C-alpha positions in Angstrom: 4.6 13.3 -26.4 3.2 11.6 -23.3 4.2 12.9 -19.9 4.5 10.1 -17.3 4.9 11.1 -13.6 6.2 8.8 -11.0 4.9 9.6 -7.5 4.8 8.3 -4.0 4.9 10.6 -1.0 7.1 8.1 0.9 10.8 7.9 0.0 12.5 4.6 -0.8 9.5 3.1 -2.7 11.5 2.3 -5.8 10.3 5.3 -7.7 13.6 6.4 -9.2 14.5 2.9 -10.1 11.3 2.6 -12.0 12.0 5.9 -13.8 15.5 4.7 -14.8 14.3 1.3 -16.1 11.6 2.8 -18.2 13.8 5.6 -19.6 16.6 3.3 -20.7 14.3 0.7 -22.2 12.4 3.3 -24.1 15.8 4.6 -25.4 16.7 1.1 -26.5 13.5 0.9 -28.5 14.5 4.1 -30.3 12.5 6.7 -28.4 13.9 10.0 -27.3 13.5 10.4 -23.6 13.7 13.4 -21.2 13.7 13.0 -17.4 12.8 15.9 -15.2 14.5 15.3 -11.9 12.5 17.0 -9.1 13.7 14.6 -6.4 16.0 16.5 -4.0 18.2 13.3 -3.8 19.0 13.7 -7.5 19.8 10.1 -8.0 18.8 10.3 -11.7 21.1 13.3 -12.2 24.0 11.5 -10.6 23.3 8.4 -12.8 23.4 10.7 -15.9 26.7 12.1 -14.9 28.1 8.6 -14.4 26.8 7.5 -17.8 28.7 9.8 -20.1 28.1 8.9 -23.8 26.6 5.5 -23.0 23.1 7.0 -23.1 21.3 9.8 -24.9 18.6 10.1 -22.2 18.4 13.8 -21.3 18.1 14.6 -17.6 17.0 18.0 -16.4 18.2 18.5 -12.8 16.8 20.9 -10.1 13.3 21.0 -11.4 11.0 23.1 -9.1 7.4 24.0 -9.0 8.3 27.4 -10.7 10.2 25.8 -13.6 8.1 22.6 -14.1 5.8 23.9 -16.8 8.7 25.3 -18.9 10.7 22.1 -18.7 7.6 20.0 -19.7 7.0 22.2 -22.7 10.7 22.0 -23.7 10.7 18.3 -23.2 7.6 17.8 -25.4 9.4 19.6 -28.2 12.6 17.6 -27.9 11.5 14.1 -26.8 9.0 11.3 -27.5 8.5 10.7 -23.7 8.9 13.0 -20.7 9.3 11.3 -17.4 9.0 13.2 -14.1 10.7 11.9 -10.9 9.0 13.6 -8.0 10.1 14.0 -4.4 9.2 11.2 -1.9 7.2 13.7 0.1 4.0 15.7 0.1 4.7 18.9 -1.8 2.7 21.4 -3.9 4.8 20.0 -6.9 2.8 16.8 -6.7 -0.5 18.2 -7.8 1.0 20.5 -10.4 3.0 17.6 -12.0 -0.1 15.4 -12.0 -2.1 18.1 -13.8 0.4 18.0 -16.7 0.5 14.2 -16.9 -0.9 11.7 -19.3 -0.3 8.8 -16.9 0.8 8.7 -13.3 2.7 5.6 -12.1 2.7 5.0 -8.3 5.5 2.6 -7.2 4.7 0.7 -4.1 6.6 -1.9 -2.2 4.9 -4.7 -0.4 4.7 -3.0 3.0 2.1 -0.9 4.8 4.2 2.3 4.9 4.7 2.3 1.2 1.0 1.6 0.7 0.2 4.7 2.8 2.5 6.8 0.7 0.9 5.6 -2.4 -2.6 6.0 -0.9 -1.9 9.8 -0.6 -1.3 10.0 -4.3 -4.3 7.8 -5.1 -6.5 10.0 -2.9 -5.4 13.1 -4.7 -6.1 11.5 -8.1 -9.6 10.6 -6.9 -10.2 14.0 -5.5 -9.2 15.7 -8.8 -11.7 13.3 -10.6 -14.5 13.8 -8.1 -14.2 17.5 -7.4 -12.5 18.9 -10.5 -13.6 16.4 -13.2 -9.9 15.9 -14.0 -9.5 12.3 -15.0 -5.9 11.3 -15.4 -5.1 7.6 -15.8 -3.0 6.2 -13.0 -1.5 2.8 -12.1 0.3 1.1 -9.3 3.5 -0.7 -10.0 4.7 -3.1 -7.4 8.4 -2.7 -6.7 11.3 -4.5 -5.1 9.2 -7.7 -5.1 11.0 -10.8 -3.9 11.2 -13.2 -6.9 11.0 -16.3 -4.6 8.7 -15.3 -1.8 5.2 -13.8 -1.8 5.0 -12.1 1.6 1.8 -11.6 3.7 2.5 -7.8 3.6 2.5 -7.9 -0.2 -0.8 -9.8 -0.3 -2.3 -7.2 2.1 -1.2 -4.4 -0.2 -2.7 -6.1 -3.3 -6.0 -6.7 -1.4 -6.2 -3.0 -0.3 -5.7 -1.9 -3.9 -8.3 -4.3 -5.2 -10.8 -3.0 -2.7 -10.2 0.5 -4.0 -10.5 -0.6 -7.6 -7.0 0.7 -8.3 -5.3 -0.5 -11.5 -2.2 -2.5 -10.7 0.3 -3.3 -13.5 0.7 -6.9 -14.3 4.5 -6.6 -14.3 6.1 -6.0 -10.9 9.7 -4.8 -10.6 11.6 -7.6 -9.0 14.3 -7.0 -6.5 17.5 -7.4 -8.5 21.1 -6.4 -7.8 21.5 -5.2 -11.4 18.9 -2.4 -10.7 21.2 -1.1 -8.0 24.4 -1.6 -9.9 23.2 0.5 -12.9 23.2 3.6 -10.7 26.8 2.9 -9.6 28.2 2.1 -13.0 26.0 4.3 -15.2 24.6 3.4 -18.6 21.8 0.9 -18.7 21.2 -2.8 -18.1 22.4 -3.4 -21.6 25.8 -1.8 -21.0 26.5 -3.9 -17.9 28.3 -7.2 -18.3 27.2 -10.6 -17.0 30.7 -11.1 -15.6 30.2 -8.3 -13.1 26.4 -8.5 -12.4 24.4 -11.5 -11.3 21.1 -12.5 -13.0 21.5 -9.7 -15.5 19.4 -11.6 -18.1 16.5 -11.8 -15.8 16.8 -8.1 -14.9 16.8 -7.2 -18.5 13.7 -9.3 -19.2 11.9 -7.7 -16.2 12.7 -4.1 -17.4 11.6 -4.9 -20.9 8.3 -6.4 -19.8 7.7 -3.3 -17.6 8.4 -0.9 -20.5 6.3 -3.0 -22.9 3.3 -2.8 -20.5 3.6 1.0 -20.1 3.7 1.3 -23.9 0.7 -0.9 -24.3 -1.2 1.3 -21.8 -0.2 4.4 -23.8 -1.4 2.8 -27.0 -4.8 1.9 -25.5 -5.1 5.5 -24.1 -4.4 6.9 -27.6 -7.1 4.6 -29.1 -9.6 5.7 -26.5 -8.8 9.3 -27.2 -9.2 8.9 -30.9 -12.5 7.1 -30.3 -13.7 10.0 -28.2 -12.7 12.6 -30.8 -14.4 10.6 -33.5 -17.6 10.5 -31.5 -17.5 14.2 -30.9 -17.0 14.8 -34.6 -20.0 12.6 -35.4 -22.2 14.5 -33.0 -21.0 17.8 -34.4 
């Protein structure tokens, strides 16, 4: 039961949108999903209230540092995937959530402020690896990318990440009105209608490609883990 944490210490990076897109696409594929809502804005919890019976995604609101471990353990028993939506700020909850994670996704917009917020998370991940020998896979996902224009700021962010040898997901999350509308209407991209939302088909394709890439990453991680266990057995 993988635990995937979404983290950026700057708010407005598209973190909660990425959580929602992944959760609803995983549900559409037949997976059981639990979201732990630790963001004090509680956008995911509000979305769940608006959704009613149009989704079976479980959202646990008001998650704190004190209750995180219990909620993760409960989520692992009940769901195939546990997603954690962290606050857009530096808090002790960040390090604790990362410690329980199988993969950390760092949403970053193509601007320097977002890059700095993401850098705080990346620095923490690298510190855990260097000082604590705690190696947790992490990836940057570029968010709110303009589908028509590649900005100089976005190129700067990509270059900065490349210099630090940070893995960037191939699938960016494009700026789409449907991604905002789903929070207002509830449900998922697949319960919205083309009559009320523009470019819905492209939004669905983008969300599916993003979820597919996350699943591919998880499959590779499992293969690597099995290979490590097989090597240890052979030595023993």
